[in-house]
C-alpha positions in Angstrom: -16.8 -22.6 -6.3 -17.7 -18.9 -6.8 -15.3 -17.1 -9.1 -14.7 -13.9 -11.0 -12.2 -12.8 -13.6 -9.2 -12.6 -11.2 -10.2 -14.5 -8.1 -11.9 -17.7 -7.0 -12.7 -19.6 -3.9 -10.6 -22.8 -3.3 -11.0 -25.4 -0.6 -7.8 -26.3 1.2 -6.9 -29.9 2.3 -8.2 -29.1 5.8 -11.6 -28.2 4.3 -11.2 -24.4 4.9 -12.0 -22.0 2.1 -9.5 -19.5 0.9 -9.0 -17.0 -2.0 -7.0 -18.0 -5.1 -5.5 -15.3 -7.4 -5.8 -16.5 -10.9 -3.4 -13.9 -12.3 -0.6 -14.7 -9.8 -1.5 -18.4 -9.6 -1.2 -18.3 -5.8 -3.5 -19.1 -2.9 -3.8 -16.7 0.0 -3.0 -18.4 3.3 -2.6 -21.8 1.6 -1.6 -23.8 4.6 -4.1 -23.5 7.5 -6.4 -21.1 5.8 -7.1 -17.3 6.4 -8.2 -17.3 10.0 -5.7 -19.7 11.6 -2.7 -18.8 9.5 -3.2 -15.0 10.0 -3.6 -15.5 13.7 -0.5 -17.7 14.1 1.9 -15.9 11.7 1.0 -12.3 12.4 -0.9 -11.8 15.6 0.8 -14.4 17.9 4.3 -14.1 16.3 4.4 -10.4 16.9 2.8 -10.7 20.3 0.2 -8.1 19.3 -2.1 -8.8 22.2 0.6 -8.6 24.8 2.1 -5.5 23.4 -1.2 -3.7 23.1 -2.1 -4.5 26.7 1.2 -2.9 27.8 0.9 0.1 25.5 -0.4 3.5 26.2 -1.6 5.7 23.3 -2.3 4.6 19.7 -0.8 1.3 18.6 -0.1 1.4 14.9 0.1 -1.6 12.5 1.1 -1.4 8.9 -0.7 -4.1 7.0 1.4 -4.3 3.8 -0.6 -6.5 1.3 -4.2 -6.1 2.5 -5.4 -8.7 0.1 -8.6 -10.2 1.4 -8.0 -8.7 4.9 -7.4 -11.9 6.8 -4.5 -10.4 8.7 -6.3 -7.3 9.7 -9.4 -9.2 10.7 -7.2 -11.6 12.8 -5.9 -8.6 14.7 -9.4 -7.2 15.3 -10.7 -10.6 16.5 -7.8 -11.1 18.9 -7.8 -7.7 20.5 -11.5 -6.7 20.8 -11.5 -7.1 24.6 -8.4 -5.1 25.2 -9.1 -1.4 26.1 -7.0 0.9 24.0 -6.5 2.5 20.6 -5.5 0.7 17.4 -4.7 2.1 14.0 -4.4 -0.4 11.1 -2.8 1.2 8.0 -3.4 -1.2 5.1 -1.7 -1.0 1.7 -2.5 -2.7 -1.6 -2.5 -1.9 -5.3 -6.1 -3.3 -5.6 -9.2 -3.6 -3.6 -10.5 -6.5 -5.8 -9.6 -9.4 -3.5 -11.3 -7.8 -0.5 -14.4 -7.0 -2.6 -14.4 -10.6 -3.7 -14.0 -11.8 -0.1 -16.8 -9.6 1.1 -19.1 -11.0 -1.6 -18.2 -14.5 -0.4 -18.0 -13.8 3.3 -20.3 -16.7 4.2 -18.1 -19.3 2.6 -14.9 -17.8 3.9 -16.2 -17.3 7.5 -13.4 -15.1 8.9 -15.1 -11.8 7.9 -18.1 -12.5 10.1 -19.1 -9.5 12.2 -16.9 -7.0 10.2 -18.8 -6.9 6.9 -20.2 -3.4 7.5 -16.8 -2.0 8.4 -15.2 -3.6 5.3 -17.9 -2.1 3.1 -17.1 1.3 4.5 -13.4 0.8 4.1 -13.7 -0.1 0.5 -16.0 2.9 -0.2 -14.3 5.6 1.9 -10.7 4.1 2.3 -11.2 4.8 6.1 -13.4 3.5 8.8 -13.5 4.3 12.5 -15.4 2.1 15.0 -15.5 0.5 18.4 -14.4 -3.1 18.4 -15.5 -4.3 21.7 -13.4 -2.3 24.2 -10.9 -1.3 21.5 -11.2 1.9 19.5 -10.1 1.3 15.9 -9.1 3.5 12.9 -8.6 1.4 9.8 -7.2 3.1 6.7 -6.7 1.7 3.2 -4.1 3.3 1.0 -4.7 2.1 -2.6 -1.6 2.2 -4.9 1.9 1.0 -5.5 3.4 0.6 -2.0 7.1 0.8 -3.0 6.5 4.0 -5.0 4.3 5.4 -2.3 6.9 4.8 0.3 9.7 6.2 -1.8 7.8 9.4 -2.6 7.0 10.1 1.0 10.2 8.9 2.8 11.3 12.4 3.6 7.8 13.6 4.7 5.9 10.5 5.7 2.2 11.1 6.0 1.4 7.8 7.7 1.6 7.1 11.4 4.9 5.2 12.0 4.3 1.6 12.9 5.1 -0.6 15.9 4.3 -3.8 13.9 4.4 -4.6 10.2 2.7 -7.5 8.4 4.4 -8.1 5.1 2.2 -10.3 3.1 2.7 -9.6 -0.6 2.6 -12.3 -3.2 5.9 -14.2 -3.6 9.1 -12.6 -5.0 8.7 -14.7 -8.2 5.2 -13.3 -8.8 5.6 -9.8 -7.2 9.3 -8.9 -7.1 8.7 -5.1 -6.6 7.5 -5.8 -3.1 10.7 -7.7 -2.1 13.6 -5.5 -3.4 16.4 -4.2 -1.3 15.5 -0.5 -2.1 11.9 -1.1 -0.9 13.0 -2.6 2.4 15.7 0.1 2.8 12.9 2.7 2.5 10.7 0.8 4.8 13.5 0.7 7.5 14.1 4.5 7.0 10.3 5.0 7.6 10.6 3.6 11.1 11.0 5.8 14.1 14.3 4.7 15.8 12.8 5.5 19.2 9.7 3.3 18.5 10.3 -0.4 18.7 8.9 -2.1 15.6 8.8 -5.7 14.5 8.0 -7.1 11.0 7.0 -10.6 10.1 6.5 -12.4 6.8 5.8 -15.9 5.6 9.0 -16.3 3.6 12.1 -18.0 5.1 14.3 -17.7 2.0 17.9 -16.8 2.3 17.4 -14.1 -0.3 14.7 -12.3 1.8 16.5 -12.7 5.0 19.7 -11.3 3.5 17.7 -8.4 2.0 16.2 -7.5 5.4 19.6 -7.6 7.0 21.1 -5.4 4.4 18.2 -2.9 4.7 19.1 -2.4 8.3 16.9 -4.8 10.2 18.0 -7.4 12.7 16.5 -10.7 11.6 15.4 -14.0 13.2 13.7 -17.3 12.4 9.9 -17.2 12.8 7.5 -20.0 13.9 6.2 -22.7 11.6 2.8 -22.1 10.1 0.8 -24.0 7.6 3.1 -25.2 4.8 6.1 -23.3 6.1 8.5 -25.0 8.5 9.9 -21.6 9.4 8.9 -18.0 8.7 10.9 -14.8 9.3 10.8 -12.0 11.9 12.7 -8.7 11.6 12.9 -5.6 13.8 14.7 -2.4 14.5 15.9 -3.8 17.9 17.5 -7.1 18.7 15.5 -7.6 21.9 12.3 -8.0 19.7 13.8 -11.1 18.1 13.5 -14.3 20.0 15.7 -16.5 17.7 18.2 -14.3 15.8 20.0 -15.7 12.9 23.7 -16.3 13.7 27.1 -16.8 12.1 26.2 -20.4 11.1 23.3 -19.0 9.1 25.7 -16.5 7.5 28.1 -19.2 6.5 25.3 -21.0 4.7 24.1 -17.8 3.1 27.6 -17.2 1.7 27.5 -20.7 0.1 23.9 -20.3 -1.2 23.2 -20.1 -4.9 20.2 -17.8 -4.2 21.0 -15.1 -1.7 21.7 -11.9 -3.6 18.9 -9.4 -2.9 16.8 -8.1 -5.7 18.1 -4.7 -6.6 15.5 -4.1 -9.3 11.8 -5.3 -9.5 12.8 -8.3 -11.6 13.0 -11.8 -10.0 16.4 -13.6 -10.3 18.4 -16.1 -8.4 22.1 -15.5 -7.8 24.8 -16.1 -5.1 25.9 -13.2 -3.0 28.2 -10.8 -4.8 31.6 -10.2 -3.0 30.4 -6.7 -2.1 27.1 -7.9 -0.6 28.8 -10.7 1.2 31.2 -8.3 2.9 28.3 -6.1 3.9 26.6 -9.0 5.5 29.8 -10.1 7.4 30.0 -6.6 8.9 26.3 -6.5 10.0 26.2 -5.8 13.8 24.0 -8.9 14.3 26.9 -11.2 13.5 29.3 -9.3 15.7 27.5 -9.2 19.0 28.1 -11.1 22.2 24.7 -12.8 22.0 25.9 -15.4 19.4 25.4 -18.3 21.8 21.7 -17.5 22.0 21.2 -17.1 18.3 19.7 -19.6 15.9 21.4 -21.3 13.0 
């Protein structure tokens, strides 16, 4: 397989090629592969097509963890016949995986038809084009996302999102992208009047507790690839199909790995008494919709 110092192509069990990060020791989209997993986890789960069809004006997606751009390309492929305006705001601390993917576009497959746009994005950090009936602006902000978010929280320079794809490497490998302060700043960056939903591949109690404590409402997401469940969060409960309920909270209170990461250092610990009390008081566990929530 083609390789460089930091990345290489790997063939998954279903025969699909994906990108492997040597430094992190993790595959990108390791279950179904880049095309299918990105479509299922991010596009379908957040109902991007349906929401875009019913939306007037610019629809903004924050693509947190651009990586090899499978998630952004999945959106472009799924929405090209929908008239409208789409802005994808991608963030990553490196463009290397996307450069690698572009060089190996033939083997990966999912970038087909978007090679020119990706080349411009890598060069200029911005590309504007017509994607079928859809007008697209795609931005790439290179740098440390938590630091970028923190520095701009009082004067955000990015268009506020209606959907967020959170696809960083795992908390064990990239803890800075999963801390409570980072998600608190992310929640503060949302426009309270603008419904916004976030999805991520993790289903861990630690991550779900972190999202709740940051201010989100949180639910169970669909199975995809190697994951029996994923996670969806939002700033409005009506965007969550299967909210976590009091039974989930009871299990979280007993878990040996539920305390959020307060610093960018990975650790496993049960909930502290203070954190547990904050979770108990979360509005999600004190609403009348408990009978419709998932355990």
